[in-house]
N, C-alpha and C positions, 0 to 999 in steps of 0.2 A: 505768177502764172495762174490763169483762170482754171477752175476745176473742170475736169472732163464731164461730158454730159451723162455718161453712165459708167459706173465702176462696180467692182464686186465687193464682197464682204465676207469676212470670216468671223465666226462667233466661238468664243471659248468661255465656259462658265464653270465655276466651282464654288461651293460654300466652304469657308474655313471656320472651324470652331474656335472661339475665343471666349466668341460669336460675332376720210378713210376710204381712202380710195385704193382698193387692193384688187389686182388681177394678175399677180405673178404666178409662175409655174410652181407646182408643189415642190417643197424642199424637204430635205431629210430632217429628222428630229433634232432638236437643239442639243448642244454638248454640255454635260454636267460633270463636275468634280465634287464628290461628296466625302466628307469625313465627319461623321456624327458621333457624339458621345452622350451619355445620359446627362440630363439636367441635374444640377446640384439641388439640394433641398432649399426651400425658401428660408429666409432668415434675414440677417443683417444686410445682405446684398440688395434686398428689395427696397431698402430705405435710401439707396443712392439716388441722386437726381437722374432724370431721364436722359440728360445730355451725356452721361458717363456710360461707356460701353459695358454692359454686364458681362462678367467673365464667362457666363454659361450660355451666352447668345451665339448665334451663327452669323458669320459675316459672308455674304454672297458677293462674289466678284464676277463681273461680266466684261469681257473684252470684245469689242466689235471692230474689226479692221477692214476698211474698204480697200478695194483694189485701185490702183492708181491710174488706169487707162493707158499707161505706157509700161514697157517692161521695167524701166528704172524705178518707177513708183510702185509697181506691183511688188517688186522684190523688197523695196525699202519698207513698205507698210507691213508686209508679211514678217519681215525680220523684227520690226518693232513689236508686233503682236507676240511673237514667240519669246522675245527677250522680256517683255512685260510679264508674261505668264511665268517664266522661270523665276523672275524676281519675286513675284507674289507667292511662289511655292515655299519661300523661306519662312513663311508663317507657320510651318509645321509639316510633319510627315503624314502618311496615310491618305494622300490625295489620289483620287481615281480620275483619270483623264480620258475623255473622248473628244475627238476632233471634228470640226465642221468648218470648211473653208471654201474660198472661191465663190463660184456662182451658185453653190448650194445654199448660201446664207442670204435669203431674200427677206423682204419685210415680213413675210409670213413666218419665217424661221425665228425672227426676232420676237414676233408676237407670241409664238409658242414658248420660246425660252422664258420670257418674262411672265407669261401666264403660269408656267410650271413653278417658277420661283414664288409667284403670288399664292399658289396653292400650298406651298411648303412653309413660307416665311411666317414668323410671328411678330407681334409689335416690338418685342425686345431685340429683334434681329436688326442687322444692317445690310444695306445693299450699296455696292459701288459699281458704276458702269463707266467704261472707258471707250471713247470713240476715236478711232485713228483712221484718217483718210482725207477725202475731199468733201467740203461743204460748199453750198451755193446759197446766194441770197438775191432775190429778184426785187427787193424793195418792200416786199410784204411778208414772204415766207422764207424761213431758213429750211434747207433740205440737206440731209446726209445722203450722199450718193450711194445707191445700191443697184444691183442688177434687177431689171424690171422697175417697178415704181420705187421712187425714193421715199424715205420717211421724213416727214416734217417734224419740227420741234414740237408742234402742238400734238401730233400723233404720239410721239415718244413720251411726252408729258402725261398723256392720258393712260398709257400703259404703265408708267411708273406710279401714277396715283392709285392704281388698283392694288399695288403691292403693300401689304400691311406693315412692313418694316418701317419703324418710325424714324430711323436715322438713315439718310440716303446721301450718296455722293455721285454727282455726274461730272466727269471730266471730259469736256468736248475739246479735243486737240486738233480739230480740223480748221481749214480756211473758212472765213466768214462766221466762225463759231459764236462771236459776240452777239450776233443777231438772234441766237437761240435763247438768250437769257430771259427775256420777258415771259416766254412760254414755260420755261423749266423751273423758275423760282417757286418755292413753296416752303412753308414753315417746316423745319426739321431736315431740309435738304440743302446740301452744299453744292453750288454750281461754280465750276471753274471752266474758263474758256481760254483758248490760245490767242484769240484776238479780241480787241475791245469793241468791235462792231462788225456789221456785215460787209463793210467796205474794204476790209483787209482781206484780199482775195488770193494772195499768193500761198503756195504750199508752205506749211509750217515746219519749223524745226523744234517746236515745243516738245513733241513726244520723245525726241532724242534725250533731252535733258531731264524730263520726268523719269525716264527709265534709268538714266545715270544716277539720279538721286536715290533711287531705291537700292542701289548697290554701293553708294558712297557714304562711309561712316560720318563724313562731315555734315551730311544733311540732318543728322540727329543733333541739333544744336544744343539741346539741354542734356544730352548724354544720359538719357534714361533708358536706352535700349529700344525705344519705340520711335518710329518715324511717323509723325502725325501728318495729316493733310496740310496743315498750315506750314509746317517745316518744309515739306516737300514742295509746296507751291512757291514759297520764298526762294528755295534753292533753284527751282526751275526758271522762275522769272528772272532771277539774277543771271543765271547762265545764258538764258536766251538773249538778254540785253547785251551781255558781254560778247556773244557771238557776233552780233551786228557791229559792235564797236571794233572788234579785232579784225573783222573783214572789211572795215571802212564802208559799210553799206547802210543805206537808209533803212531803219527798222520798219518792217512790213507786218509785224505782229506785236501786240502788247497784251500780255496775259492779264486776266481779271478774275476776281473771286467775290462771291456773295454767299453768305450763309444765314442771313436774317429774314429771308423771304421777300427781300426788297430787290427790285430789278436794277437799282443803282449800285452796280458792282464796283469794287475798288481795285485799283492796280497795286496799292500798297496797304493791305488790310491791317488794321490795328485799332487801338483804343480811340484814336482821333476820329475815325469814321465808323466805329462800332462793328466792323466786319472782322471775322476771323476767330471768334470765340468758339463756335461749334467746330470749326475746322481744326482747332487746336486739340479737341477731344476725340477726333475721329482718326483712329490709327490705320495707316496703310500697311505698315510693317510692325508687327508686334513680337516681342521676345517669345521664343518657343515655349518657355516655361510658363508664360501667361496663357497659352492656348492649350496646354495639355489637359486632358480630362481627368488625370489621376492626381491632381494637386490636393494635398491634405487640406481639410476644412479650415484649420487655423491659418495656413499659408494663404488660402484663398481670401479669407477675410482681410489679411494684411495687404494683399495686392489691391483689393477693393478700396481699402482705406487710403492707400497710396494714390489711387486714381482720383478719389474724392478730394484729397488735399491738393493735388495738382490742378484739379478743376477750380477749386476755391482760389488758388493763387492766380490762375488765369483771369477769373472774374474780378479779383481785386485790382489787377492791373488796369482793367477797363473802367474801374471806379475811381482811379487815382485823381482824376480832375475834380471830383466832388468831395474829396477828403482833404483834411489839412495834412501838411507834410509829416507831422508827428503821428497822426492817426494812421496814415499809410505805412510809415516805418514800423510802428508797433505791430500792426496787424500782419504785415509781410514777414517780419522777424519771427513772430509766433508761429505762423504757418510753416516757414522754412525749418524752424527747429523741430516741429512735430513731424514734418516730412523726413528730416534727417534721422530722427529716432525710429520712425516706421521702416525706413530703408535698412537701418541697422538690424532690426528684427527680422526682416525678410532675408538678409544676407547670412544670418546665423545658421 
């Protein structure tokens, strides 16, 4: 089904501590959810690699849900947005919620929302933005449908580029979303799309399974209590493919991921194509104990050490092809043993 010419949008925003052609009508101020805690003292945490989420950083989540143009899609997109918000709230208590939905969320509202985050965010923070709705592609520009002027991928990229958070995630769940990749890719930014190109124009089922994964313990494949972006992507891609198989339908969407700054996104990210390393370190759902502001300093250091070890294991897997089998086995065994000892200390 082709995307409707004009649909609406709802915006929900909150930070979780762990850590241009415009002429639309004026919209209400953007919706924020804040839970801020004091930053811990500098120390060993500052030595961690930039790819690892600092425990004292703020994670900003933005959900933008477009209206469907028909009552059926209006209701579906609104429900997905609400369910996504509820799932993300599992990251911890103390969230303050304000709502903005329907025709009130125009391109101007999105600009204000992202500008406010840009004025608040620090380089050590992270930003995740989720697009739910209909997208279009005319052979040149990808557009996310909004009331009034639509927003192009190029415009969205310019807004995101102004936000100082070094770690960013864009999950474009719309039809034609694959066409947005060349504009959105950037070093330090993960880009996930529901379709592999702008030619896959049917309404997508990707959002359904993305949200299911946030609530399904099986999505946490390494059983560390955290659902990473890579784990959630693989869960969603598998479930999406299974849906078309079970319904005996020709697949009209093929999810892709890139996190290297390269527009050559992969459908199956891994060591073979070099995609997925950053996504493996970007948590979408994090254990509440890791986001609490009152963690004892010793425990905080152990949690940081655990994240560092997990990141080193992930990087080692991507280096397997250039190591001898014995080198790989020895290094992996040493890291796994150290990770086991660290986890035992955390559990005490």
